[in-house]
Residue, then its C-alpha position, 0 to 999 in steps of 0.5 A: m179209426k182216424t188213420a190208415k195206419q190205425r186201421e192196418l194195425i187193427d186189421a192185422y190183429l183181427g186177421g189172426l182171429q176166427a171170423g166170428l171173434a174177429e167181428q166182435y173185436r172189430q165192433i168193440a174197436l169201432c165203438l172205442a174209435d167212435l168215442g175218440y180212442y186211438p189204437r197204439k201198438q204197445r209190446s205185443y198188444i194194442v192199447f186204446r187211449h184218448d187224447l183228452h185224458n191219455r188213460e188206457m181204456a182197453k187192450m187187445g192182444m194174444a196171451w202168452t200161452k202155448d195156444h196164444t188165445p186172444y184177450f180183451s181187457l176193459r177199464f170199467s171201474a166208474c161204471k155201475g149197474y153191470s151184469e153178474r158176469f162183470a161182477e164175477i170178473i171183479r170177484d175173480y181178480i180179487l181172489k187171484n190177486p189178494g195182495r195187489l189190490f191197490p198196487h199204484c197207491q202210495d200213502d193212501k193216494c193214487v199215483f195216477r190222479q193229480d188230486g190223489d183220490r183213489t176213486p173210482y175203484y172196482e168193488y165186490a160184495f162177497p156173500s159173507g157180507e165182506t166188501q173188497s175193492f181195488c184200483g180202478a186204473k186197471a183194465l180187467v180181462i173179459p174172458d170168452i167174449r160172446a156176441e151177447d156181451l157186446d151191448e154191455i161192453k159198449a155201454l160200459i165203454r161209454q159210461e167209463h168214457a163219460y167219467l174220464v172226460k168229466h174227471e180226468a180231462 
């Protein structure tokens, strides 16, 4: 983290997590910080953005459920070659949100991009052969993060960062 205040923000959030999970989230936060993403409190969660493109790369927070489970969201729409676990996250989002696949597009143009291009976007090919896609500006919740997910999460962060710096900065 760049500042003591940013470290305090992350430490305060991680202090509410179980030790193993806190260490996993810390590794993710450090990976983001190493690439220049800074944590900022926004409502009840922490958002990671970069000065070069100001796009939201990731979010950490506590769910608005009775048990206040922690969650981590990651933007990885420009990434290719991810595991079946991450493909299933995309599939699940499509199935749960069929009417909201391009909520930030108007007249087939992305409102987040200066050129209006709708790429990158998330895409999933169903076993029936049908392919569906949705807005790539959204960070998707990665449920039940495990230690074996960390290397892939860090690789996705680096891939998405490279895309954002090249195309959005």
